[in-house]
N, C-alpha and C positions, 0 to 999 in steps of 0.2 A: 456317700452323701453329704449333701451340703451341709456346713454345719450353723448356717441363718439360718436355716428352716427349721424355724422351732417347736411344729408341731409334727415335723418326723423323729425328731431330736425325742422332742419329751418321750415320742412311743417307743422309741430303739431304749432310751433306761428305764420304762419300764417294763418292757419284756425283757430285759437280759439281766438288768436288777445291778447299772452300774453303779457303781461305788465312790468314783472319781472323775471329776469332771473340770476338761481345760479349756479352756478355752479365751477371746480377747472380752474387754468390759461391751464391745458392742453386741459380741454374740448372749453376754451371761444378760445386759437388757432384752433382748430379742428371746432369751429362752422366761424371763419373768414374765414378760406381757400374754404370754400362750402357754407356760408348761403349767401343768396343775400342782399343788402339793404333795397329790397321792404321787404323779408319774415321779417326782424324782425323790419320794421316801425313802429310797435304798440310795440315796447322795451320801458318803459321810465325809466326802473332801470335795473343797472346789479352789483351783486353781486360775487369777485371772494375769493375762499378759496383755506382751505387743503394747500396751498405751495407759496411762493411767489408770487406777479405779476411783472415778469419783467414789465420797461419801457418801450422798444418797444413796449409788443402785449397790454399794455394798451391806449399804444399814436394811436397803429392802429386801435383798437378795437372804439375806438372815432373818426378817421377819417372817417370809413366806415360806423358805425352806427350812430353817432354824439349821442353816450351816453359812460359818463367815468366809466370804473367799477369802483363802490367800494371797498374795501378790508376789509375783515374782517381776525381775528382768535381766536384762539382759539386749545382746543384738547379734546383729548378724558375725560383724569380725570378732565375736569372744562365744564361738562353737553351741551355740550362744547363750547359753546361762551363766549369772553372775551372783546371783542371789534369791534368796524365795525364802517366806515367811511357812511354817510349817507347825506343826502340834506341839504345845509344850510338855514338855518331859518330867514326867517326879519319879522319887527317890524314897520313895515311902522309908526306908529303913534309914535312910539320914535324914528325915527330914527335909530334904530340899526339893527347889522344883526350880529347871531352866525354861523363862521364858522362850518358846519360838515365836510367836509373831506378836509386832506391834499394828494397831488399827492407822492406817495410812502410810505406811511402811515397809520396803521389798524384800523386808529380811535380813537375815547374816549372807555375809558371801559365801558362796557353801566352798566346803573345803578344800584347799589347796590354793583357792583365788583370793588376792589382796587388793585394796581397797584404799584408795585415799582422796580426798579436797580439796584443791590447792585454788588459789587466788588466779580466776582465768591467764590477767595476763601475764605478773610474775615469777608462774608458777610456785610461790613461798607455797607452805601445808598449813590448812585451816587447822584454827582449832574446835572439839567437839561443840556440836551443832550449829556450825557457824556453815553459812551456803559458801559450796566455792564451783569448779568445773572434777566431777569426777574423772578419775583418771584406774584402770581397772592391770592387775600385776599378772600371771599366771599361766600354767601349763595352754589354758580354752582360749588363751590371746591367738591369732594369725600371725600364719608364715609375711603375710603381706597381701599386696593384692598384683595380680596374676601381669604381669610384665609392665609394673607401672610401677617403680623404685621412688620416684617425685611425693607422689600421694601417699604410697606407704609411710613416706619419711616425713611426714605431716601431719599425722594419727599415731606414728608409733614410737615416742623420746625414750629413752635407756629401759625397753622391755617393756614402757606403760601404753596403754591402748587410752589414747585420751577421747571420751566419749564423746564430748558435747553437749551432756547434759548438765545440767546446777545440781546438784544437793547439797545434803550434811550429812555427817555419822553422829550416832547419839554415842555416849559413856558407853552404851552395852555393845556396841556395834553395828546397831542396828542404822541398814541406812535408809534415806529418803530421797524418791528424786523429785524436785518442787519445777523442774522444767526445763524446756531446749533450749540452750545456750541460740539456737533459731529461733525461737516461741518468743525473744526479747524483741520490743521495737525500742529505739533510740528517740527519746521524745524531751526536746528542752535539754538536752545534754543525760537527760537521767533512764535508766534500764526500766523499761514497762512489759512487765511478766505475763505473759496472755494466757498462760493456763490458770494460774490464780484466780485473774478478771475471772474467766469461764463459771470455776467453781464457785465463784460471789452470786455468779448472774444464776446459776442451776439452782444454787441454796435459796435465794430470793423465788425463785419461782415456785420452789421445793418437786423438782424435778431429777428423773433420772436416768430417763433418755438421752443424747447426745443434743439437746437441739437448737444451743449455739456453739458458734464459733469466731472466737476473738481472732483480727489479723488485722496487717494494717497496710495502710493505702499511704501516696505521696502527700506531702504537706507541704505549701511554698514556704510559711513561717519558720515549722518546727522540723524539720525536714522529711517525718513521718506522724500518722494521727490514727488512732485507734480504729477499727472497725469490726461490727460486728453483724454474724451473719443470722437469723433464726426464721424455723419451720413452722414455730407455732403463732398461732392470732396471742399476741403478746402486747395489753401496755406499757406502749413503749416512756409515756410522761411519766408514766406509775412506777415504773421500772429505774427509769432514771431517780426517781427520785426516791425510792429507796435502797439504789447502789450508794446515793450519797449520805443517809442515814449511818451505813455498816464501818465507816469511820476509813473507807479505802482514802486513799490519799487523790488529789484533787487530778495528780498528771493519770491516774489507772482508772478516771471513767473518760467510758467514751462521750462524746457531743452525740446532741439528742438525734442529730440529723446524720450518725454516724451508726446506725442502726437498719439493718436491709434486710424485709422480707423474701426469702428465698422457697423455692417447693421442695428442697433436698441440700444437703451440705453436703459437698464432693468426698467420699469417700474410696480408700481402694480397696482392692479384692479381698485385703487381709480387717476389714472393717476399719482400720486406721482412719483419721482424719487424711485428705490430702493434701497438703500444707502447698500446696505449688497452686493446686486448682480453685483453693479457697480463696488463697492470694489474688488473685487473676479473677475469679467470679466478683470478689469485692473493690475492687481497683475497677472493673470495668461497670458494676452497681456506682459508683462514688462517681467517674465520668461521668453516668450517663445523669445522674441528681442533681451534678453541676452545672451540664449542659443546659436541661430540660427544666 
């Protein structure tokens, strides 16, 4: 069955009384729209992975089905799991409770796997709650890319896999993925994060579906400038003003003429954003708008 076919998934979950649901946030969003609370009554645990789980979607899923989606994180090169949230554990005899999940975080590393956050340039280790480049070490790290030692050496350093993700680790060891290193724009010499801007736009719109995608296009003066693709009827003037009131740095607020209405945002078969396709589409639209 196609996991994006929510109508079929809802019927299967109800028929077989499934208790665990795993999927991408895109899949969960589709189920939220099409599957009733009755169909998902048997679900005890839901786990999301492959892309960042936006707060609006997580809250809406919990409200409708009574289940908080745990978030997991991994990569193909890491077999593929690094960390995941899970139910907390209570030891009533000792009056102790171990937290297994924190909202907005991807849980603890699985047993045997170590993680650390370093400065992307110097590779010096960061302190708790400081953002930096996430590195992973453990038996889950791949041996390397087949017949490509040069590419392998670029991503594995002293046994640590360089994920390309920006993250922070708190005092309890919970990992929070904040962005992809590739999903930053360098504007006026500063690193501007696309995912955080997407989340802020979704928050302003009160949206749970991925109806906006932030990318960048070339800019003669600043090297790059932000571009936003959106699929719904949005009052761009109102949205732009609302973003200004959210306390975002000026560099993080796209120009009004950087918003482009599209029929659909390019996605991969997994439901993830097609970042190359999004960037190419934005560049094409920016060229059309500037020439027209």
